C-alpha positions as CSV (number, residue, x, y, z in Angstrom):
1,M,-14.2,-17.7,8.3
2,Q,-11.7,-20.2,7.2
3,I,-8.7,-19.6,5.0
4,A,-7.8,-22.4,2.6
5,E,-4.7,-24.1,4.0
6,Q,-1.6,-23.5,1.8
7,S,1.8,-21.9,2.0
8,V,2.1,-19.6,-0.9
9,A,3.8,-16.5,-2.3
10,A,1.9,-13.8,-4.0
11,P,3.2,-12.0,-7.2
12,D,4.4,-8.5,-6.9
13,V,4.4,-5.8,-9.6
14,D,7.7,-7.1,-11.1
15,G,6.7,-10.8,-11.1
16,D,8.9,-11.6,-8.1
17,S,7.4,-13.3,-5.0
18,F,7.2,-12.3,-1.4
19,N,6.1,-14.1,1.7
20,A,2.4,-13.7,2.1
21,V,2.0,-15.3,5.5
22,E,1.3,-12.0,7.3
23,F,-1.4,-11.1,4.8
24,E,-2.9,-14.6,5.0
25,L,-2.9,-14.4,8.8
26,A,-4.5,-11.0,8.7
27,L,-7.2,-12.4,6.3
28,D,-7.7,-15.3,8.7
29,M,-8.6,-12.8,11.5
30,Q,-11.5,-11.5,9.4
31,D,-15.0,-12.8,9.7
32,L,-17.0,-13.2,6.5
33,T,-20.2,-13.6,8.5
34,E,-19.7,-10.1,10.0
35,I,-18.4,-8.1,7.0
36,D,-18.3,-8.6,3.2
37,F,-15.3,-9.8,1.2
38,A,-14.0,-6.4,0.2
39,D,-14.1,-5.1,3.8
40,C,-12.3,-8.3,5.0
41,V,-9.5,-7.7,2.4
42,K,-9.4,-3.9,3.2
43,S,-9.0,-4.6,6.9
44,A,-6.3,-7.3,6.4
45,A,-4.4,-5.0,4.0
46,A,-4.5,-2.1,6.5
47,S,-3.2,-4.3,9.3
48,V,-0.1,-5.2,7.3
49,G,0.5,-1.7,6.1
50,G,-1.0,-2.3,2.7
51,E,-3.6,-0.6,0.5
52,F,-6.7,-2.1,-1.0
53,L,-6.7,-1.7,-4.7
54,F,-9.8,-3.4,-6.1
55,D,-12.3,-6.2,-5.8
56,I,-13.7,-7.6,-9.1
57,P,-15.9,-10.6,-10.0
58,S,-13.9,-13.7,-11.1
59,D,-13.8,-14.2,-14.9
60,G,-13.6,-18.0,-14.5
61,T,-9.9,-18.3,-15.0
62,L,-9.5,-19.4,-11.3
63,D,-11.1,-22.6,-9.9
64,D,-13.6,-22.1,-7.1
65,A,-13.5,-18.3,-7.2
66,S,-16.3,-15.8,-7.2
67,R,-14.4,-12.6,-6.5
68,I,-10.7,-11.5,-6.6
69,A,-9.2,-8.6,-4.7
70,A,-5.8,-7.0,-4.9
71,V,-3.8,-5.2,-2.3
72,R,-0.6,-3.2,-2.6
73,V,2.1,-3.6,0.1
74,G,5.1,-1.4,0.1
75,A,8.4,-3.0,1.2
76,Q,11.9,-1.6,0.9
77,G,11.0,1.0,-1.7
78,R,9.1,-1.5,-3.8
79,D,5.4,-2.0,-4.1
80,R,4.2,-5.6,-4.1
81,I,0.8,-6.9,-5.2
82,A,-1.0,-9.7,-3.3
83,F,-4.3,-11.2,-4.4
84,A,-7.1,-12.6,-2.3
85,V,-9.8,-14.9,-3.7
86,L,-13.3,-15.6,-2.4
87,N,-14.6,-19.1,-3.0
88,D,-17.8,-19.8,-4.9
89,E,-19.8,-20.3,-1.7
90,G,-18.6,-17.1,-0.2
91,T,-17.2,-18.8,2.9
92,E,-13.4,-18.9,2.4
93,I,-10.8,-16.5,1.4
94,R,-7.5,-17.7,0.1
95,V,-4.3,-16.2,-1.2
96,P,-3.6,-18.0,-4.6
97,D,-0.2,-19.2,-5.5
98,D,1.9,-17.6,-8.2
99,E,1.1,-20.0,-11.0
100,E,-2.6,-19.7,-10.4
101,M,-2.8,-16.0,-11.1
102,D,-3.3,-14.9,-14.7
103,E,-0.9,-12.5,-16.3
104,R,-3.8,-10.3,-17.4
105,L,-4.8,-9.7,-13.8
106,R,-1.3,-9.0,-12.7
107,G,-1.0,-6.5,-15.6
108,F,-4.3,-4.9,-14.6
109,A,-3.1,-4.5,-11.0
110,R,0.2,-2.9,-12.2
111,A,-1.8,-0.5,-14.4
112,F,-4.1,0.3,-11.5
113,V,-1.2,1.1,-9.3
114,G,0.2,3.3,-12.1
115,V,-3.1,5.3,-12.3
116,L,-3.3,5.7,-8.5
117,T,0.3,6.9,-8.4
118,R,-0.3,9.4,-11.2
119,I,-3.5,10.7,-9.5
120,R,-1.8,11.0,-6.1
121,D,1.6,12.3,-7.1
122,D,1.2,14.2,-10.4
123,L,-2.2,15.8,-10.5
124,P,-2.9,18.8,-8.2
125,F,-6.2,17.3,-6.8
126,G,-4.6,14.0,-5.9
127,A,-2.9,15.5,-2.8
128,Q,-6.2,17.0,-1.5
129,K,-7.9,15.4,1.4
130,A,-11.3,13.9,0.4
131,E,-14.4,15.5,1.8
132,G,-17.4,13.3,2.8
133,T,-18.0,9.9,1.4
134,A,-19.2,8.5,-1.9
């Protein structure tokens, strides 16, 4: 797998930026010929202490993008959101720069984190350990 060459910062839940080099390096260690895009992003997120949020088809707002995934990374009491994009050919994963990400997708990621937090922290079944697999 090849990661598109670029130094970028990914948006966080508050619109600020953080250094995404660790996440990019973790993505670079993944092999799209061995596992699918979502599993590559999940593995990279786990290796930097992050959490996979979602993987959705691209809606055409990004150039050369077939799928978009988001991960949540906790740092100094703040959650940060990083995005990974699979190219149209399904051969490269890249971390898009701040200006490239649409505000709708950032908002969706923030809302998704809010729902996860509510389920895990506020509802009684959120703290229960899952049984089996779906």
